[in-house]
Every structure is written in C-alpha cells, then in structure tokens.
N, C-alpha and C positions, 0 to 999 in steps of 0.2 A: 499379534500386535495390530494387524490390519483391522480385526473386528473391534478391538479396544479403541483404536483411533477413530473409527467410524462412529462408535457409540459416543465418545467424548465430543466429537464435532457436532453430532446430533443434539447432545445435551446442552452445549454452551452457545452454539451459534444462533440460537433463537432469542438470546437475551437482547432486549431493546436498548436503544441509545439513551444514555443518561444526560445528554446535552443536546439542546436544540438551538437553532439559530433563526433569526427573523427571516421570514419568507420574502424573496424578491420575485419579480415577474418571471415566469418560466421562459427560458430562452427559446428562440425559434431559429430554424434553418430553412432557407428558401421559402420563407413566409409560413412555414408549418411548425407546430410545436415539436421539439426534439424528444419529448417524453410522451409515453402513453400509459394510461391507467386502466387496469382491467379488474372487474369485480371477481372473476374467477381466475385464480392464480395459485401457484405453489405455496403451501403453508410456510415454507422456508424463505419466502420472499415477501417483499413489501407491497406487491401489486403494481409496482411502477417499472416500466420497461424502457430501455434505451437501446436503440439499434437492434431490436428484437430480443434482447437479453433482459431477463427479469433481475432486478437488483435484490441482493440477499440482505437478510437482517444482519446487523452488526454484532460483534462480540462485545459484551460488556466487561467492566472492570472486575465483576464478580468471578470471572474466569481467569484472572491473572495467574494463578498457580499453574493452570494448564499450559500457559504460554512458556513456562519455565520447565516443562516436563523433561526428564533426562533423556528420553529416546529421541528428542529433536536432533541431538548430535548425530545420531545414526540416520534418521529419516530425512533431515533437511540440510545436513552438512553445512552448518552456519559458518565455520571457519573457512571452508573452501569458497563459500559464497562471497565473503568479503574480500578474499584474495582475487577472485575472478572479476571483481568490480574494477580492477586496474586503477586504483586510486593513487594520486600523487600526494606527497607529504603536506603540501599546503592547501589541499582541496577543502572546500566547504561542502559538506554533505547533509542533505535533509532526509531524515528517516521518517517517512509519512505513515501515520498509523503506528507509531513506535511501540505502543503497548507498554510493556514492562522494561523496554530498552534492551531486549534480547539481542538485537543486531547493533543497536547504538554503541554498546560497550565493546563490541568486537571490532567496530569500525574505528573507534577512538584512537587506539595505538597506531593505526595506519596513517593518520593525518595529524602528526604531532605539531606541525606549524599551522594547521587549519582548524576546523571545528566540525562537530556533528550537532545538527539541530534536530532534536527529538520533537516531532510534531504529533499532537494527539488532541482530540476534542474532549477527552475525559480528564478532569483534574485529578481524579484518583490515580490514574495511570501516571500522570506527570509527577505526582508526589512520590510514587515508587521510584521513578527515575532519579529525581532530585536527591532522595535519601541515599540511593546507591552511588550516585555521582559524588556526593560529599564523603561517603565512606571510602570510596576508591580513590578520592582526590583526582578525579578525571576532569581537569580544569577546562578541557576543550569541548565539554558537553554542555549544551544549553537546551532549555526546554521552551516550547512555544505552544500555547493553546490556540488551536484553530477552531473553525466552526464547520458545520456540515457543508458549507459552500465555499470556504476560503481557508487556505493554510495560513494566511497572514504573513507569508514570507515577502520580504522586500523585492522589488524588481531587480533582475539580473544579479542576484546575490549568491546563487549556489552553482557549484560545478556538477553535482550529481544528485539525483533523487532516487531513493530506494523505497519501493513499496512491496512488501512481502505479504501475500494473502490478504490484502487490505482493499485494493482498488475495487474489486467486485462488490464490496459492501458500501461504496460511496453512494449516498442517496441523491447526490447532485454531481454526477461525474463530469458533465460539461463545464459547470462552473469551477469545479475543483481543478480540472485539467487546464482550464484557461489561466487560473492563478499559478499553477505549477509551471506552465509554459512561460509565463511572464517572469517568474522567479529564476528560471534558468538563465545562465549566461549563454551567449551565442556559442554553439558547439557543445553545450552541456548535455548530459545524458540522463535518461530515465531508465532505471533497471527495474523491470516489472517481473515479479515472481508470482506465479499462480499455479494451482494444481491443474494437471493436464485434463482438459475437458474432452479431448479425443479418446481418452483411455478409460473404458468402463471398469477396468480392474483397479483403478485408483479408488481407495475406500473412503471417498468424500462425497457428500451430497452434491447433486448436479449443480445447484445454484452457487456452490462454493468452488467451482472450477471455471476455467476459461480455455477456449481453444486459441491457438495462435492466430487463426483467421479473424476471430472476433476481437482479440486484443489489438491486432494491427488496424482493423477498421476504426476502432475507437481512438487509438493513439494518433493515427494519421489524421482523423477528423479534428484533433486538437492542434494540428500543425507540426507534429513531430514526424520524423522520418525513420523508417525501419533501418536498423544497423545490422544486428545479427542475433542469433540464438545459440546459447551454449548448452550442450546436452551432457550434463554430468549429475543432475539431481535424480534421485530414484522416482519421484512422483510429480515433480513440478517442472514447469517451463522457466528458464532463465532467459528473459528477453531484454534486448537493449534497443532503445530508441534515442534519437539525437535531435536537438534543436538546431535547425539550419544556421549557418554562420551569418547569413544575411538577414536574420530576423531579430 
C-alpha cells in the first residue's frame, strides 16, 4: 500500500491549478518580502518559498477519484478525525480545500443546527460537492469558490476551519491565513492535518509533508496560538490552533 500511495501522490500532485487570481502586491514583514523565489528548486514545488519551506504544486480536479480511494478509511481515519474536531451541533465549519467533499459530508451530520462551508478554488470540485449535496439532501452544506489568495469567508463567521493536506499547497499562505484568521470567531480553531515531515518512513514526497515546528511557525505568524496535537493518525499530524479571544 505504501508504494502505491507514494506512486499516486507522485502522479497526481504535480497537476497545476486550474484557477488563478489577480495578483496583488507581495506582502512584507519587517520591511522585507515574506516570499522568496529560487530558480533552482524541487520539481515538485513551484519555486516559491515561505519561511524556508518550498510551496508544493496543487492537486487538480483531474485527481478527484484518488481523493475518494477506499483505503483512506484505513490510512487517514476520516470518521475519527471529525469526532476529534470536538464540534458542537450549531458550529459553522469551513472545509478549506474541500476537494470532493470527502470530509465535508462527514462533518455535516455533526453540526445539524450549523453548517459546513466547502471552500475550493476549482469549480469542478465544487460541482462534485453540489451534486452530492443535492443527492444526499445535506441541506447544511454550502459551497464557496475562493481564490489563490482569499477564501472569501465573511469576517468572524466560522467556529472552526479544517485543512487536510491542503495548506502546504497554498501559493499565497500569508494572504490565505490572514483571511482565515479574519473569518474565525474569537476563540475559533484551525485544525491543520499534514503528513509528518519528521518521519522519513511516511511514503509521501518531501514537499507534501510538514513538520510540527514548521506548521507552528507559520500559523503563529498568522496570529494563531498553538493549542495541542492529537496523536492518533498513522501518517499525519492532527494539529489544533486557536484565535485569541481578544483578537
């Protein structure tokens, strides 16, 4: 299975983005650009670096079937993931980089008085979610088309944000996290799931993993505070960050 997973990730994660957004001025921190571009870089990356980490190519909608592969139940424990999110029935949850809605429709029954906002930049992915929503009559699922730089979520509108193996592919992580921070209610949480960058035995290419230290640096730079890590996934980190109550 490990070899097959590695092969599939190698095959699909090089697919380019099908949606682009207008470019805005690059952000700066302490008067210096936050991003660095290098001519020599990993072929699995876009040549753009943030805090020393090269940003990976994004998975395209052409790989939608791979997102629904049966062995995800065993390797990523999706039902356990949504339980460990500790959601309340009236919570509003944003599934960022929702893809086919693999987690969206597992979250939906847990927030019967709330809603799940499936955010993606690819209209093809959102069409898959909308068709499934209508078929399942999941009335608390809504879709939202974001851009490479903005989720387009309203300010202080969500209680929790879930990002599963998506953040490391954000071409504009500073802008995206600024928008996510703004969209969170005070005390709201970001659940960040990424393959373990510290573990060479995890059969995923380097740029599609993150270490806890790197994740903490980037999330804390966005204004979030570290909450905890839950160790139950075979190959991934389950990390929780919070928006301070006074922000």
